[in-house]
C-alpha positions in Angstrom: 8.9 24.0 -54.5 6.3 26.8 -54.4 2.9 26.4 -53.0 -0.5 27.9 -53.6 -0.1 30.3 -50.7 3.5 31.5 -52.0 2.3 31.9 -55.7 -1.1 33.3 -56.7 -0.7 32.2 -60.3 0.0 28.6 -58.9 -3.4 28.7 -57.0 -5.3 29.9 -60.0 -3.8 27.1 -62.2 -4.8 24.4 -59.7 -8.3 25.7 -59.7 -8.4 25.7 -63.4 -6.4 22.7 -64.3 -6.1 20.6 -61.0 -3.0 19.8 -59.2 -1.3 18.1 -62.1 2.4 18.1 -60.4 0.8 16.6 -57.1 -1.3 14.0 -59.1 1.7 13.1 -61.2 3.9 12.5 -58.1 1.2 10.5 -56.4 0.9 8.2 -59.5 4.6 7.8 -59.8 4.8 6.8 -56.1 2.1 4.2 -56.6 3.9 2.8 -59.7 7.2 2.7 -57.8 5.5 0.8 -55.0 3.8 -1.7 -57.3 7.2 -2.4 -59.2 9.1 -2.8 -55.9 6.5 -5.5 -55.0 6.7 -7.2 -58.3 10.4 -6.9 -58.9 11.8 -6.8 -55.4 14.5 -4.3 -54.3 17.1 -3.0 -56.9 20.4 -4.7 -56.7 22.3 -1.4 -55.7 19.9 -1.1 -52.6 20.8 -4.4 -51.2 22.7 -4.7 -47.9 26.3 -3.8 -48.6 25.3 -1.0 -50.7 26.9 0.6 -53.6 26.7 0.2 -57.3 28.0 -3.0 -58.9 
């Protein structure tokens, strides 16, 4: 993934619009943590592994 230092247009977009990809990633991680807390681990991540 490019950073603002590597792509001047990206730095300009962040200044104008905010870091939308970063904000989206943080929100998705928060939702993932909340779902894991409420629903527990997914069956395919349980010990023994593999999809069933």
